[in-house]
C-alpha positions, 0 to 999 in steps of 0.5 A: 327319935328327935323332931327336927322340923315340922311343915304344915300346908293349909288350903284356904281362901288366901285373903281370909287366911292371910288376914287371920294368920297376920292377927294370930302371929302378929306379923305379915307373911314372910314370903308370897312367891305366887299369887295363891301361896303365902309362907311363914317361916319358923313360926313356933318351930314350924314352917307354914304354907297357906295356899288357895285351891278351891277343890281342897279348901278346908284340908291340910297336911302336916309333915314331921321330920325326925332324926335318923334312928341307928 
């Protein structure tokens, strides 16, 4: 089984998270399609979405896509 892609979703205060991850990765977000969502594509082999949802701030999810087994 081979990992093909990793997706991560992080719930946080969007302003704080944007500043923090800009410092960590040394670049601005790749995409911000709506007010409370920013995306970073192909960051260390993963796609990261940071979204603001006050009910779930501090939670996260990770999806790992693997190759099909025969």
